[in-house]
Structures are given as C-alpha cells and as structure tokens.
PDB file of the backbone (N, CA, C, O) and the ligand in Angstrom, with CONECT records:
HET     ZN  A 101       1
ATOM      1  N   MET A   1     116.631  79.001 105.826  1.00  0.00           N
ATOM      2  CA  MET A   1     115.207  79.102 105.583  1.00  0.00           C
ATOM      3  C   MET A   1     114.451  78.717 106.849  1.00  0.00           C
ATOM      4  O   MET A   1     114.780  77.738 107.519  1.00  0.00           O
ATOM      5  N   ILE A   2     113.448  79.498 107.152  1.00  0.00           N
ATOM      6  CA  ILE A   2     112.595  79.221 108.304  1.00  0.00           C
ATOM      7  C   ILE A   2     111.311  78.586 107.794  1.00  0.00           C
ATOM      8  O   ILE A   2     110.665  79.124 106.895  1.00  0.00           O
ATOM      9  N   ARG A   3     110.936  77.434 108.367  1.00  0.00           N
ATOM     10  CA  ARG A   3     109.663  76.771 108.041  1.00  0.00           C
ATOM     11  C   ARG A   3     108.744  76.929 109.247  1.00  0.00           C
ATOM     12  O   ARG A   3     109.084  76.530 110.361  1.00  0.00           O
ATOM     13  N   ILE A   4     107.579  77.515 109.006  1.00  0.00           N
ATOM     14  CA  ILE A   4     106.597  77.716 110.058  1.00  0.00           C
ATOM     15  C   ILE A   4     105.415  76.808 109.765  1.00  0.00           C
ATOM     16  O   ILE A   4     104.898  76.788 108.649  1.00  0.00           O
ATOM     17  N   THR A   5     104.989  76.052 110.782  1.00  0.00           N
ATOM     18  CA  THR A   5     103.843  75.170 110.610  1.00  0.00           C
ATOM     19  C   THR A   5     102.576  75.916 111.024  1.00  0.00           C
ATOM     20  O   THR A   5     102.309  76.097 112.213  1.00  0.00           O
ATOM     21  N   CYS A   6     101.808  76.341 110.038  1.00  0.00           N
ATOM     22  CA  CYS A   6     100.528  76.989 110.302  1.00  0.00           C
ATOM     23  C   CYS A   6      99.556  75.895 110.752  1.00  0.00           C
ATOM     24  O   CYS A   6      99.458  74.863 110.088  1.00  0.00           O
ATOM     25  N   PRO A   7      98.833  76.093 111.863  1.00  0.00           N
ATOM     26  CA  PRO A   7      97.889  75.062 112.320  1.00  0.00           C
ATOM     27  C   PRO A   7      96.797  74.773 111.299  1.00  0.00           C
ATOM     28  O   PRO A   7      96.215  73.688 111.310  1.00  0.00           O
ATOM     29  N   HIS A   8      96.512  75.723 110.423  1.00  0.00           N
ATOM     30  CA  HIS A   8      95.465  75.527 109.411  1.00  0.00           C
ATOM     31  C   HIS A   8      96.024  74.949 108.114  1.00  0.00           C
ATOM     32  O   HIS A   8      95.403  74.061 107.528  1.00  0.00           O
ATOM     33  N   CYS A   9      97.173  75.424 107.651  1.00  0.00           N
ATOM     34  CA  CYS A   9      97.717  75.085 106.325  1.00  0.00           C
ATOM     35  C   CYS A   9      98.832  74.044 106.350  1.00  0.00           C
ATOM     36  O   CYS A   9      99.094  73.396 105.336  1.00  0.00           O
ATOM     37  N   GLY A  10      99.489  73.875 107.492  1.00  0.00           N
ATOM     38  CA  GLY A  10     100.621  72.966 107.563  1.00  0.00           C
ATOM     39  C   GLY A  10     101.938  73.701 107.362  1.00  0.00           C
ATOM     40  O   GLY A  10     101.958  74.932 107.375  1.00  0.00           O
ATOM     41  N   PRO A  11     103.050  72.971 107.173  1.00  0.00           N
ATOM     42  CA  PRO A  11     104.366  73.597 107.055  1.00  0.00           C
ATOM     43  C   PRO A  11     104.466  74.470 105.808  1.00  0.00           C
ATOM     44  O   PRO A  11     104.120  74.045 104.705  1.00  0.00           O
ATOM     45  N   ARG A  12     104.945  75.693 106.002  1.00  0.00           N
ATOM     46  CA  ARG A  12     105.085  76.649 104.907  1.00  0.00           C
ATOM     47  C   ARG A  12     106.382  77.427 105.079  1.00  0.00           C
ATOM     48  O   ARG A  12     106.923  77.523 106.180  1.00  0.00           O
ATOM     49  N   ASP A  13     106.874  77.986 103.967  1.00  0.00           N
ATOM     50  CA  ASP A  13     108.067  78.815 104.008  1.00  0.00           C
ATOM     51  C   ASP A  13     107.758  80.129 104.736  1.00  0.00           C
ATOM     52  O   ASP A  13     106.646  80.649 104.652  1.00  0.00           O
ATOM     53  N   GLN A  14     108.738  80.645 105.436  1.00  0.00           N
ATOM     54  CA  GLN A  14     108.569  81.898 106.187  1.00  0.00           C
ATOM     55  C   GLN A  14     108.187  83.051 105.270  1.00  0.00           C
ATOM     56  O   GLN A  14     107.584  84.018 105.734  1.00  0.00           O
ATOM     57  N   ALA A  15     108.517  82.982 103.984  1.00  0.00           N
ATOM     58  CA  ALA A  15     108.181  84.060 103.047  1.00  0.00           C
ATOM     59  C   ALA A  15     106.671  84.269 102.921  1.00  0.00           C
ATOM     60  O   ALA A  15     106.232  85.331 102.479  1.00  0.00           O
ATOM     61  N   GLU A  16     105.878  83.275 103.301  1.00  0.00           N
ATOM     62  CA  GLU A  16     104.422  83.422 103.247  1.00  0.00           C
ATOM     63  C   GLU A  16     103.875  84.181 104.451  1.00  0.00           C
ATOM     64  O   GLU A  16     102.694  84.526 104.487  1.00  0.00           O
ATOM     65  N   PHE A  17     104.734  84.439 105.438  1.00  0.00           N
ATOM     66  CA  PHE A  17     104.293  85.042 106.703  1.00  0.00           C
ATOM     67  C   PHE A  17     104.874  86.439 106.861  1.00  0.00           C
ATOM     68  O   PHE A  17     105.874  86.802 106.242  1.00  0.00           O
ATOM     69  N   SER A  18     104.221  87.192 107.699  1.00  0.00           N
ATOM     70  CA  SER A  18     104.724  88.494 108.108  1.00  0.00           C
ATOM     71  C   SER A  18     104.839  88.488 109.625  1.00  0.00           C
ATOM     72  O   SER A  18     103.919  88.060 110.321  1.00  0.00           O
ATOM     73  N   TYR A  19     105.964  88.960 110.131  1.00  0.00           N
ATOM     74  CA  TYR A  19     106.158  89.032 111.580  1.00  0.00           C
ATOM     75  C   TYR A  19     105.111  89.968 112.167  1.00  0.00           C
ATOM     76  O   TYR A  19     104.904  91.068 111.655  1.00  0.00           O
ATOM     77  N   ALA A  20     104.459  89.544 113.220  1.00  0.00           N
ATOM     78  CA  ALA A  20     103.356  90.331 113.787  1.00  0.00           C
ATOM     79  C   ALA A  20     103.594  90.729 115.233  1.00  0.00           C
ATOM     80  O   ALA A  20     102.693  91.258 115.885  1.00  0.00           O
ATOM     81  N   GLY A  21     104.789  90.484 115.742  1.00  0.00           N
ATOM     82  CA  GLY A  21     105.092  91.021 117.055  1.00  0.00           C
ATOM     83  C   GLY A  21     105.391  90.007 118.138  1.00  0.00           C
ATOM     84  O   GLY A  21     105.262  88.796 117.963  1.00  0.00           O
ATOM     85  N   ASP A  22     105.796  90.562 119.261  1.00  0.00           N
ATOM     86  CA  ASP A  22     106.170  89.811 120.446  1.00  0.00           C
ATOM     87  C   ASP A  22     104.913  89.214 121.083  1.00  0.00           C
ATOM     88  O   ASP A  22     103.964  89.945 121.368  1.00  0.00           O
ATOM     89  N   ALA A  23     104.893  87.929 121.303  1.00  0.00           N
ATOM     90  CA  ALA A  23     103.718  87.271 121.883  1.00  0.00           C
ATOM     91  C   ALA A  23     103.759  87.246 123.398  1.00  0.00           C
ATOM     92  O   ALA A  23     102.873  86.665 124.025  1.00  0.00           O
ATOM     93  N   THR A  24     104.756  87.856 123.998  1.00  0.00           N
ATOM     94  CA  THR A  24     104.840  87.857 125.453  1.00  0.00           C
ATOM     95  C   THR A  24     104.326  89.151 126.059  1.00  0.00           C
ATOM     96  O   THR A  24     104.221  89.257 127.280  1.00  0.00           O
ATOM     97  N   ARG A  25     104.002  90.139 125.228  1.00  0.00           N
ATOM     98  CA  ARG A  25     103.544  91.439 125.723  1.00  0.00           C
ATOM     99  C   ARG A  25     102.042  91.396 125.996  1.00  0.00           C
ATOM    100  O   ARG A  25     101.251  91.170 125.081  1.00  0.00           O
ATOM    101  N   ALA A  26     101.656  91.607 127.225  1.00  0.00           N
ATOM    102  CA  ALA A  26     100.236  91.640 127.580  1.00  0.00           C
ATOM    103  C   ALA A  26      99.703  93.061 127.418  1.00  0.00           C
ATOM    104  O   ALA A  26     100.375  94.032 127.765  1.00  0.00           O
ATOM    105  N   ARG A  27      98.497  93.166 126.890  1.00  0.00           N
ATOM    106  CA  ARG A  27      97.875  94.488 126.777  1.00  0.00           C
ATOM    107  C   ARG A  27      97.457  94.950 128.162  1.00  0.00           C
ATOM    108  O   ARG A  27      97.142  94.143 129.037  1.00  0.00           O
ATOM    109  N   ARG A  28      97.460  96.258 128.343  1.00  0.00           N
ATOM    110  CA  ARG A  28      97.054  96.833 129.626  1.00  0.00           C
ATOM    111  C   ARG A  28      95.578  96.568 129.866  1.00  0.00           C
ATOM    112  O   ARG A  28      94.773  96.607 128.936  1.00  0.00           O
ATOM    113  N   ALA A  29      95.233  96.304 131.095  1.00  0.00           N
ATOM    114  CA  ALA A  29      93.829  96.073 131.437  1.00  0.00           C
ATOM    115  C   ALA A  29      93.015  97.355 131.256  1.00  0.00           C
ATOM    116  O   ALA A  29      91.873  97.302 130.799  1.00  0.00           O
ATOM    117  N   ASP A  30      93.592  98.499 131.611  1.00  0.00           N
ATOM    118  CA  ASP A  30      92.883  99.769 131.497  1.00  0.00           C
ATOM    119  C   ASP A  30      93.799 100.786 130.803  1.00  0.00           C
ATOM    120  O   ASP A  30      94.529 101.510 131.479  1.00  0.00           O
ATOM    121  N   PRO A  31      93.772 100.851 129.468  1.00  0.00           N
ATOM    122  CA  PRO A  31      94.684 101.759 128.746  1.00  0.00           C
ATOM    123  C   PRO A  31      94.444 103.230 129.064  1.00  0.00           C
ATOM    124  O   PRO A  31      95.349 104.045 128.887  1.00  0.00           O
ATOM    125  N   ALA A  32      93.253 103.591 129.527  1.00  0.00           N
ATOM    126  CA  ALA A  32      92.955 104.999 129.800  1.00  0.00           C
ATOM    127  C   ALA A  32      93.788 105.550 130.956  1.00  0.00           C
ATOM    128  O   ALA A  32      93.980 106.762 131.050  1.00  0.00           O
ATOM    129  N   THR A  33      94.280 104.686 131.827  1.00  0.00           N
ATOM    130  CA  THR A  33      95.057 105.155 132.972  1.00  0.00           C
ATOM    131  C   THR A  33      96.555 105.183 132.693  1.00  0.00           C
ATOM    132  O   THR A  33      97.330 105.587 133.560  1.00  0.00           O
ATOM    133  N   ALA A  34      96.979 104.765 131.508  1.00  0.00           N
ATOM    134  CA  ALA A  34      98.410 104.724 131.186  1.00  0.00           C
ATOM    135  C   ALA A  34      98.943 106.137 130.947  1.00  0.00           C
ATOM    136  O   ALA A  34      98.287 106.975 130.328  1.00  0.00           O
ATOM    137  N   THR A  35     100.135 106.370 131.450  1.00  0.00           N
ATOM    138  CA  THR A  35     100.795 107.657 131.217  1.00  0.00           C
ATOM    139  C   THR A  35     101.524 107.598 129.884  1.00  0.00           C
ATOM    140  O   THR A  35     101.631 106.536 129.271  1.00  0.00           O
ATOM    141  N   ALA A  36     102.020 108.740 129.442  1.00  0.00           N
ATOM    142  CA  ALA A  36     102.802 108.774 128.199  1.00  0.00           C
ATOM    143  C   ALA A  36     104.044 107.896 128.335  1.00  0.00           C
ATOM    144  O   ALA A  36     104.446 107.240 127.374  1.00  0.00           O
ATOM    145  N   ALA A  37     104.644 107.879 129.504  1.00  0.00           N
ATOM    146  CA  ALA A  37     105.828 107.039 129.731  1.00  0.00           C
ATOM    147  C   ALA A  37     105.460 105.555 129.653  1.00  0.00           C
ATOM    148  O   ALA A  37     106.225 104.747 129.128  1.00  0.00           O
ATOM    149  N   ASP A  38     104.276 105.203 130.183  1.00  0.00           N
ATOM    150  CA  ASP A  38     103.816 103.806 130.088  1.00  0.00           C
ATOM    151  C   ASP A  38     103.648 103.402 128.626  1.00  0.00           C
ATOM    152  O   ASP A  38     104.059 102.312 128.227  1.00  0.00           O
ATOM    153  N   TRP A  39     103.045 104.281 127.831  1.00  0.00           N
ATOM    154  CA  TRP A  39     102.847 103.970 126.406  1.00  0.00           C
ATOM    155  C   TRP A  39     104.162 103.890 125.663  1.00  0.00           C
ATOM    156  O   TRP A  39     104.338 103.040 124.790  1.00  0.00           O
ATOM    157  N   HIS A  40     105.095 104.779 126.007  1.00  0.00           N
ATOM    158  CA  HIS A  40     106.423 104.729 125.377  1.00  0.00           C
ATOM    159  C   HIS A  40     107.077 103.382 125.652  1.00  0.00           C
ATOM    160  O   HIS A  40     107.616 102.752 124.742  1.00  0.00           O
ATOM    161  N   ASP A  41     107.030 102.941 126.904  1.00  0.00           N
ATOM    162  CA  ASP A  41     107.612 101.647 127.261  1.00  0.00           C
ATOM    163  C   ASP A  41     106.917 100.510 126.504  1.00  0.00           C
ATOM    164  O   ASP A  41     107.572  99.602 125.993  1.00  0.00           O
ATOM    165  N   TYR A  42     105.581 100.573 126.438  1.00  0.00           N
ATOM    166  CA  TYR A  42     104.813  99.493 125.804  1.00  0.00           C
ATOM    167  C   TYR A  42     105.072  99.414 124.303  1.00  0.00           C
ATOM    168  O   TYR A  42     105.210  98.323 123.749  1.00  0.00           O
ATOM    169  N   VAL A  43     105.138 100.557 123.655  1.00  0.00           N
ATOM    170  CA  VAL A  43     105.243 100.586 122.193  1.00  0.00           C
ATOM    171  C   VAL A  43     106.681 100.409 121.711  1.00  0.00           C
ATOM    172  O   VAL A  43     106.922  99.717 120.722  1.00  0.00           O
ATOM    173  N   TYR A  44     107.646 101.036 122.411  1.00  0.00           N
ATOM    174  CA  TYR A  44     108.994 101.104 121.848  1.00  0.00           C
ATOM    175  C   TYR A  44     110.057 100.263 122.541  1.00  0.00           C
ATOM    176  O   TYR A  44     111.031  99.866 121.900  1.00  0.00           O
ATOM    177  N   LEU A  45     109.900  99.983 123.818  1.00  0.00           N
ATOM    178  CA  LEU A  45     110.983  99.316 124.536  1.00  0.00           C
ATOM    179  C   LEU A  45     110.764  97.813 124.557  1.00  0.00           C
ATOM    180  O   LEU A  45     109.706  97.331 124.961  1.00  0.00           O
ATOM    181  N   ARG A  46     111.775  97.086 124.117  1.00  0.00           N
ATOM    182  CA  ARG A  46     111.694  95.630 124.053  1.00  0.00           C
ATOM    183  C   ARG A  46     112.949  95.015 124.655  1.00  0.00           C
ATOM    184  O   ARG A  46     114.049  95.554 124.534  1.00  0.00           O
ATOM    185  N   ASP A  47     112.758  93.886 125.300  1.00  0.00           N
ATOM    186  CA  ASP A  47     113.907  93.068 125.666  1.00  0.00           C
ATOM    187  C   ASP A  47     114.317  92.322 124.406  1.00  0.00           C
ATOM    188  O   ASP A  47     113.482  92.038 123.547  1.00  0.00           O
ATOM    189  N   ASN A  48     115.565  92.013 124.299  1.00  0.00           N
ATOM    190  CA  ASN A  48     116.036  91.278 123.126  1.00  0.00           C
ATOM    191  C   ASN A  48     116.958  90.148 123.560  1.00  0.00           C
ATOM    192  O   ASN A  48     118.124  90.099 123.168  1.00  0.00           O
ATOM    193  N   PRO A  49     116.417  89.226 124.388  1.00  0.00           N
ATOM    194  CA  PRO A  49     117.284  88.165 124.907  1.00  0.00           C
ATOM    195  C   PRO A  49     117.568  87.115 123.834  1.00  0.00           C
ATOM    196  O   PRO A  49     116.712  86.857 122.988  1.00  0.00           O
ATOM    197  N   PRO A  50     118.747  86.509 123.854  1.00  0.00           N
ATOM    198  CA  PRO A  50     119.022  85.411 122.926  1.00  0.00           C
ATOM    199  C   PRO A  50     118.244  84.164 123.347  1.00  0.00           C
ATOM    200  O   PRO A  50     117.832  84.040 124.500  1.00  0.00           O
ATOM    201  N   GLY A  51     118.047  83.240 122.398  1.00  0.00           N
ATOM    202  CA  GLY A  51     117.397  81.973 122.735  1.00  0.00           C
ATOM    203  C   GLY A  51     115.943  81.952 122.323  1.00  0.00           C
ATOM    204  O   GLY A  51     115.513  82.774 121.513  1.00  0.00           O
ATOM    205  N   PRO A  52     115.168  81.006 122.879  1.00  0.00           N
ATOM    206  CA  PRO A  52     113.769  80.820 122.496  1.00  0.00           C
ATOM    207  C   PRO A  52     112.910  82.041 122.834  1.00  0.00           C
ATOM    208  O   PRO A  52     113.053  82.643 123.898  1.00  0.00           O
ATOM    209  N   HIS A  53     112.028  82.388 121.918  1.00  0.00           N
ATOM    210  CA  HIS A  53     111.171  83.550 122.100  1.00  0.00           C
ATOM    211  C   HIS A  53     109.811  83.283 121.456  1.00  0.00           C
ATOM    212  O   HIS A  53     109.727  82.658 120.399  1.00  0.00           O
ATOM    213  N   LEU A  54     108.742  83.767 122.109  1.00  0.00           N
ATOM    214  CA  LEU A  54     107.389  83.613 121.558  1.00  0.00           C
ATOM    215  C   LEU A  54     107.056  84.804 120.674  1.00  0.00           C
ATOM    216  O   LEU A  54     107.247  85.956 121.063  1.00  0.00           O
ATOM    217  N   GLU A  55     106.558  84.511 119.484  1.00  0.00           N
ATOM    218  CA  GLU A  55     106.243  85.555 118.511  1.00  0.00           C
ATOM    219  C   GLU A  55     104.903  85.262 117.851  1.00  0.00           C
ATOM    220  O   GLU A  55     104.459  84.116 117.786  1.00  0.00           O
ATOM    221  N   PHE A  56     104.268  86.326 117.362  1.00  0.00           N
ATOM    222  CA  PHE A  56     103.105  86.172 116.490  1.00  0.00           C
ATOM    223  C   PHE A  56     103.564  86.368 115.049  1.00  0.00           C
ATOM    224  O   PHE A  56     104.347  87.268 114.746  1.00  0.00           O
ATOM    225  N   TRP A  57     103.063  85.513 114.174  1.00  0.00           N
ATOM    226  CA  TRP A  57     103.296  85.655 112.728  1.00  0.00           C
ATOM    227  C   TRP A  57     101.937  85.608 112.045  1.00  0.00           C
ATOM    228  O   TRP A  57     101.038  84.881 112.468  1.00  0.00           O
ATOM    229  N   HIS A  58     101.802  86.389 110.990  1.00  0.00           N
ATOM    230  CA  HIS A  58     100.555  86.454 110.242  1.00  0.00           C
ATOM    231  C   HIS A  58     100.750  85.711 108.921  1.00  0.00           C
ATOM    232  O   HIS A  58     101.655  86.033 108.151  1.00  0.00           O
ATOM    233  N   HIS A  59      99.904  84.721 108.664  1.00  0.00           N
ATOM    234  CA  HIS A  59     100.028  83.955 107.420  1.00  0.00           C
ATOM    235  C   HIS A  59      99.389  84.752 106.288  1.00  0.00           C
ATOM    236  O   HIS A  59      98.313  84.426 105.787  1.00  0.00           O
ATOM    237  N   ILE A  60     100.090  85.796 105.914  1.00  0.00           N
ATOM    238  CA  ILE A  60      99.555  86.808 105.007  1.00  0.00           C
ATOM    239  C   ILE A  60      99.329  86.264 103.587  1.00  0.00           C
ATOM    240  O   ILE A  60      98.393  86.686 102.909  1.00  0.00           O
ATOM    241  N   HIS A  61     100.172  85.339 103.137  1.00  0.00           N
ATOM    242  CA  HIS A  61     100.021  84.760 101.799  1.00  0.00           C
ATOM    243  C   HIS A  61      99.439  83.344 101.870  1.00  0.00           C
ATOM    244  O   HIS A  61      99.710  82.504 101.013  1.00  0.00           O
ATOM    245  N   GLY A  62      98.652  83.105 102.888  1.00  0.00           N
ATOM    246  CA  GLY A  62      98.003  81.812 103.049  1.00  0.00           C
ATOM    247  C   GLY A  62      96.597  82.021 103.576  1.00  0.00           C
ATOM    248  O   GLY A  62      95.785  82.697 102.942  1.00  0.00           O
ATOM    249  N   CYS A  63      96.307  81.447 104.727  1.00  0.00           N
ATOM    250  CA  CYS A  63      94.948  81.510 105.284  1.00  0.00           C
ATOM    251  C   CYS A  63      94.644  82.841 105.951  1.00  0.00           C
ATOM    252  O   CYS A  63      93.499  83.100 106.321  1.00  0.00           O
ATOM    253  N   ARG A  64      95.665  83.696 106.112  1.00  0.00           N
ATOM    254  CA  ARG A  64      95.531  85.023 106.731  1.00  0.00           C
ATOM    255  C   ARG A  64      95.200  84.937 108.217  1.00  0.00           C
ATOM    256  O   ARG A  64      94.658  85.883 108.789  1.00  0.00           O
ATOM    257  N   ARG A  65      95.517  83.829 108.830  1.00  0.00           N
ATOM    258  CA  ARG A  65      95.317  83.693 110.271  1.00  0.00           C
ATOM    259  C   ARG A  65      96.632  83.988 110.982  1.00  0.00           C
ATOM    260  O   ARG A  65      97.705  83.976 110.378  1.00  0.00           O
ATOM    261  N   TYR A  66      96.519  84.254 112.281  1.00  0.00           N
ATOM    262  CA  TYR A  66      97.702  84.488 113.100  1.00  0.00           C
ATOM    263  C   TYR A  66      98.168  83.178 113.712  1.00  0.00           C
ATOM    264  O   TYR A  66      97.362  82.310 114.047  1.00  0.00           O
ATOM    265  N   VAL A  67      99.469  83.051 113.849  1.00  0.00           N
ATOM    266  CA  VAL A  67     100.097  81.846 114.378  1.00  0.00           C
ATOM    267  C   VAL A  67     101.048  82.278 115.492  1.00  0.00           C
ATOM    268  O   VAL A  67     101.759  83.275 115.357  1.00  0.00           O
ATOM    269  N   LYS A  68     101.058  81.528 116.588  1.00  0.00           N
ATOM    270  CA  LYS A  68     102.065  81.750 117.626  1.00  0.00           C
ATOM    271  C   LYS A  68     103.229  80.816 117.351  1.00  0.00           C
ATOM    272  O   LYS A  68     103.036  79.621 117.125  1.00  0.00           O
ATOM    273  N   VAL A  69     104.429  81.358 117.370  1.00  0.00           N
ATOM    274  CA  VAL A  69     105.626  80.591 117.032  1.00  0.00           C
ATOM    275  C   VAL A  69     106.637  80.725 118.161  1.00  0.00           C
ATOM    276  O   VAL A  69     106.906  81.825 118.645  1.00  0.00           O
ATOM    277  N   LEU A  70     107.187  79.599 118.569  1.00  0.00           N
ATOM    278  CA  LEU A  70     108.310  79.590 119.509  1.00  0.00           C
ATOM    279  C   LEU A  70     109.563  79.395 118.667  1.00  0.00           C
ATOM    280  O   LEU A  70     109.791  78.322 118.107  1.00  0.00           O
ATOM    281  N   ARG A  71     110.378  80.458 118.585  1.00  0.00           N
ATOM    282  CA  ARG A  71     111.539  80.437 117.692  1.00  0.00           C
ATOM    283  C   ARG A  71     112.785  80.836 118.472  1.00  0.00           C
ATOM    284  O   ARG A  71     112.763  81.775 119.268  1.00  0.00           O
ATOM    285  N   ASP A  72     113.872  80.105 118.228  1.00  0.00           N
ATOM    286  CA  ASP A  72     115.155  80.481 118.809  1.00  0.00           C
ATOM    287  C   ASP A  72     115.703  81.624 117.963  1.00  0.00           C
ATOM    288  O   ASP A  72     116.054  81.426 116.799  1.00  0.00           O
ATOM    289  N   VAL A  73     115.777  82.815 118.543  1.00  0.00           N
ATOM    290  CA  VAL A  73     116.182  83.986 117.767  1.00  0.00           C
ATOM    291  C   VAL A  73     117.675  84.000 117.449  1.00  0.00           C
ATOM    292  O   VAL A  73     118.131  84.831 116.663  1.00  0.00           O
ATOM    293  N   THR A  74     118.434  83.097 118.044  1.00  0.00           N
ATOM    294  CA  THR A  74     119.853  82.996 117.736  1.00  0.00           C
ATOM    295  C   THR A  74     120.091  82.090 116.528  1.00  0.00           C
ATOM    296  O   THR A  74     120.857  82.436 115.629  1.00  0.00           O
ATOM    297  N   SER A  75     119.433  80.931 116.510  1.00  0.00           N
ATOM    298  CA  SER A  75     119.635  79.959 115.429  1.00  0.00           C
ATOM    299  C   SER A  75     118.512  80.013 114.384  1.00  0.00           C
ATOM    300  O   SER A  75     118.649  79.421 113.313  1.00  0.00           O
ATOM    301  N   HIS A  76     117.420  80.703 114.671  1.00  0.00           N
ATOM    302  CA  HIS A  76     116.206  80.776 113.837  1.00  0.00           C
ATOM    303  C   HIS A  76     115.458  79.446 113.759  1.00  0.00           C
ATOM    304  O   HIS A  76     114.552  79.297 112.940  1.00  0.00           O
ATOM    305  N   GLU A  77     115.824  78.489 114.594  1.00  0.00           N
ATOM    306  CA  GLU A  77     115.101  77.218 114.625  1.00  0.00           C
ATOM    307  C   GLU A  77     113.704  77.426 115.203  1.00  0.00           C
ATOM    308  O   GLU A  77     113.548  78.024 116.268  1.00  0.00           O
ATOM    309  N   VAL A  78     112.699  76.934 114.500  1.00  0.00           N
ATOM    310  CA  VAL A  78     111.327  76.996 114.991  1.00  0.00           C
ATOM    311  C   VAL A  78     111.102  75.775 115.880  1.00  0.00           C
ATOM    312  O   VAL A  78     111.209  74.638 115.420  1.00  0.00           O
ATOM    313  N   LEU A  79     110.789  76.014 117.155  1.00  0.00           N
ATOM    314  CA  LEU A  79     110.676  74.943 118.135  1.00  0.00           C
ATOM    315  C   LEU A  79     109.246  74.446 118.292  1.00  0.00           C
ATOM    316  O   LEU A  79     109.027  73.278 118.613  1.00  0.00           O
ATOM    317  N   ALA A  80     108.266  75.326 118.067  1.00  0.00           N
ATOM    318  CA  ALA A  80     106.855  74.941 118.190  1.00  0.00           C
ATOM    319  C   ALA A  80     105.995  76.008 117.523  1.00  0.00           C
ATOM    320  O   ALA A  80     106.393  77.166 117.404  1.00  0.00           O
ATOM    321  N   CYS A  81     104.803  75.590 117.088  1.00  0.00           N
ATOM    322  CA  CYS A  81     103.835  76.512 116.484  1.00  0.00           C
ATOM    323  C   CYS A  81     102.447  76.148 116.994  1.00  0.00           C
ATOM    324  O   CYS A  81     102.198  75.006 117.379  1.00  0.00           O
ATOM    325  N   GLY A  82     101.554  77.119 116.992  1.00  0.00           N
ATOM    326  CA  GLY A  82     100.181  76.854 117.412  1.00  0.00           C
ATOM    327  C   GLY A  82      99.292  78.044 117.138  1.00  0.00           C
ATOM    328  O   GLY A  82      99.740  79.055 116.597  1.00  0.00           O
ATOM    329  N   TRP A  83      98.039  77.924 117.509  1.00  0.00           N
ATOM    330  CA  TRP A  83      97.107  79.041 117.413  1.00  0.00           C
ATOM    331  C   TRP A  83      97.532  80.128 118.393  1.00  0.00           C
ATOM    332  O   TRP A  83      98.267  79.841 119.338  1.00  0.00           O
ATOM    333  N   PRO A  84      97.096  81.349 118.195  1.00  0.00           N
ATOM    334  CA  PRO A  84      97.533  82.450 119.080  1.00  0.00           C
ATOM    335  C   PRO A  84      97.258  82.236 120.563  1.00  0.00           C
ATOM    336  O   PRO A  84      97.985  82.768 121.402  1.00  0.00           O
ATOM    337  N   ASP A  85      96.227  81.470 120.903  1.00  0.00           N
ATOM    338  CA  ASP A  85      95.944  81.243 122.317  1.00  0.00           C
ATOM    339  C   ASP A  85      96.615  79.984 122.873  1.00  0.00           C
ATOM    340  O   ASP A  85      96.374  79.605 124.019  1.00  0.00           O
ATOM    341  N   ALA A  86      97.449  79.344 122.069  1.00  0.00           N
ATOM    342  CA  ALA A  86      98.135  78.123 122.514  1.00  0.00           C
ATOM    343  C   ALA A  86      99.154  78.455 123.604  1.00  0.00           C
ATOM    344  O   ALA A  86      99.789  79.509 123.586  1.00  0.00           O
ATOM    345  N   GLU A  87      99.291  77.533 124.543  1.00  0.00           N
ATOM    346  CA  GLU A  87     100.304  77.662 125.581  1.00  0.00           C
ATOM    347  C   GLU A  87     101.539  76.903 125.111  1.00  0.00           C
ATOM    348  O   GLU A  87     101.603  75.682 125.254  1.00  0.00           O
ATOM    349  N   LEU A  88     102.501  77.598 124.562  1.00  0.00           N
ATOM    350  CA  LEU A  88     103.744  76.973 124.104  1.00  0.00           C
ATOM    351  C   LEU A  88     104.773  77.157 125.207  1.00  0.00           C
ATOM    352  O   LEU A  88     105.035  78.278 125.645  1.00  0.00           O
ATOM    353  N   GLU A  89     105.351  76.058 125.651  1.00  0.00           N
ATOM    354  CA  GLU A  89     106.298  76.120 126.752  1.00  0.00           C
ATOM    355  C   GLU A  89     107.662  76.574 126.257  1.00  0.00           C
ATOM    356  O   GLU A  89     108.241  75.981 125.347  1.00  0.00           O
ATOM    357  N   VAL A  90     108.162  77.633 126.873  1.00  0.00           N
ATOM    358  CA  VAL A  90     109.466  78.182 126.501  1.00  0.00           C
ATOM    359  C   VAL A  90     110.531  77.491 127.344  1.00  0.00           C
ATOM    360  O   VAL A  90     110.520  77.623 128.568  1.00  0.00           O
ATOM    361  N   PRO A  91     111.458  76.750 126.713  1.00  0.00           N
ATOM    362  CA  PRO A  91     112.524  76.104 127.495  1.00  0.00           C
ATOM    363  C   PRO A  91     113.463  77.151 128.076  1.00  0.00           C
ATOM    364  O   PRO A  91     113.782  78.135 127.408  1.00  0.00           O
ATOM    365  N   ARG A  92     113.903  76.953 129.294  1.00  0.00           N
ATOM    366  CA  ARG A  92     114.837  77.881 129.963  1.00  0.00           C
ATOM    367  C   ARG A  92     116.114  77.197 130.326  1.00  0.00           C
ATOM    368  O   ARG A  92     117.010  77.822 130.893  1.00  0.00           O
TER     369      ARG A  92
HETATM  370 ZN    ZN A 101      97.783  79.275 107.217  1.00  0.00          ZN2+
END
C-alpha cells in the first residue's frame, strides 16, 4: 500500500489519488515552434530509471488538489510530498 501525504488533507491511501504524470518534464517555452518530432518526444517518450522519481498525483477523491510526490519507483516507498511548486530534493 502506498500512503501519500496530501499537504491539505494529511496522509491518505493511494486509492484516493490518480497519477497525474512526470513532475520532471518542463513545458516548452514556445510550443508554436515545436516540430512534430518535438511533440512526439514530449508526449510519448519517457525515461524510466529505477529509484527515486518526482511525480504529480491528483487527490481526486479528496481535496482535488495536485500533489508533488517523490517516490522510489522500485520499492514504491514515498520519500517526500509537497505542493506542486515544492522543491523536493531527489537523492542520487
Ligand atoms: Zn488532499
């Protein structure tokens, strides 16, 4: 079981959340200049490294806010949680 600490609601079961994506992907500054290949890379291609990873989760069955989660994708251990703009340090 994964327990995610929502900054608004406190510790909750992962079943209350929906995965909302990779929190390390920066949006393009000027999307109008992106080529089809750039969009393909942005939308479909992902690194999948083992270990700690930053993710967005949506507290869909709670406050409906977004949470940034630092989770070890190998063990599923949640290492840190915060608001989406929080700077969570990824151990290397
Ligand atoms: Zn919440």
